[in-house]
N, C-alpha and C positions, 0 to 999 in steps of 0.2 A: 393708894397704898404703894404702887410701884414708884411714884415720885418720891415718897418718903425713903424708900430703899435706896434710890439713886442718890438722894441727898446724903443719906447716912454713909454710903460707899464713898462719895466724894469727900466727906468730912474725914473718914477713916484714912483715905489716901493723904489728905492734907496733914493730919496729925502724925501719920507715919513718916512723912517727909520731914516734919519739924523734929521729931524724935531722932531720926537718922542724922540730921544736920547737927543737932546738939551733941549726939554721941561722938560724931567725927570731930567736932570742934573741941570737945572735952579731951578726947584721946590723942589727937594729933596737934592741937594748938591752932593758932590762927593761920599759919602757912598751910597746914594740912587741910584745914577747912576751905581755903581758897583753891587749893588743888582739887579737892573733891568737887567743888562747885564748877570749876573749869571743865573737869572730865564729864560731869553730869550734863552740862549745857552742850558739850561737844557730842555726846551720845544722843541728846534730844534733836540736835540739828541733823545728825546722820539718819535718824529714824523718820524725819519729816518726809512726807510724800510730795514729790514735785508736782506742780500743777500740770494737768494733762495738756499735751500739745494738740492743737487743733489739726485734725486730719483734713486733707483737701477733699472737696466734695467729690471729685473724680480723680482717681489715681492715673498716672501716666500709662500704666499697663492696660487699664480698662479702656481708656481713651483710644489707645492704639488698636486694641482688639476690636472695638466697635467700628473704628474707621476701616480696618481691613475687612471685617465682616460686612460692612455696608457696601464696600466696593464689590464684593462677591455676591452678596444677597441684599439688595436695597431695603427689603422689608425690615431687616435688623436695625438699620439706622432710623427708619421711620418709627418703629416701635420704641426703641430706646430713647429717641429724641422726644417723643410725646411723654414718656415716663419721666425723664429728667427735667423736661420743660415745666412740669407741674410742681416740682419741688420748690421750697422756699429759698434755698440758698442761691445767691446771684451766680456763683461759679457753676452750680449744677444747671441753672437755667441757660447759661451761656453754652455749656457743653451740649445740652439738649437741643438748643437752637442750631448749633453747628451740625450735629448729627442728623437732625431733621432736614436741614437744607441739603446736606450731602446725600441723604437717602432719596429725596425727591429728585435731585439732579441725576443721580445714578439710575433711578427708575426711568427717567426721560431718556437718558443715554441708551439704556437697554432697549427701550421701545424703538428708538431711532435705528439702532444697530440691527434689530430683528427685522424691521420694516425694509431696510435697504438690502438685506440678504435675499429677499424674495424676488 
């Protein structure tokens, strides 16, 4: 039943457009009809939704925040690295790998620094 209603609604819109075009062409002549069509197509183009832009897998702000957090607390880089390394996006995998490596390196540096202080 809903398919029949959708078909009917589509037909109603189609016939409404035909009646409007005929009225405009009758009242304004051929030049008026061409102007009407030009304005209608311009309005349709303005109402079109542009295709969505692909967002980067990791924004620059998140990348910088994780790097700074990893330098201060290496566990952040290790946790975020594992999380992003498991994603499907190649860019996310690359960021995750970088954070993971930085986290492990900073963890080793912290261990070396603490052991040399004793």
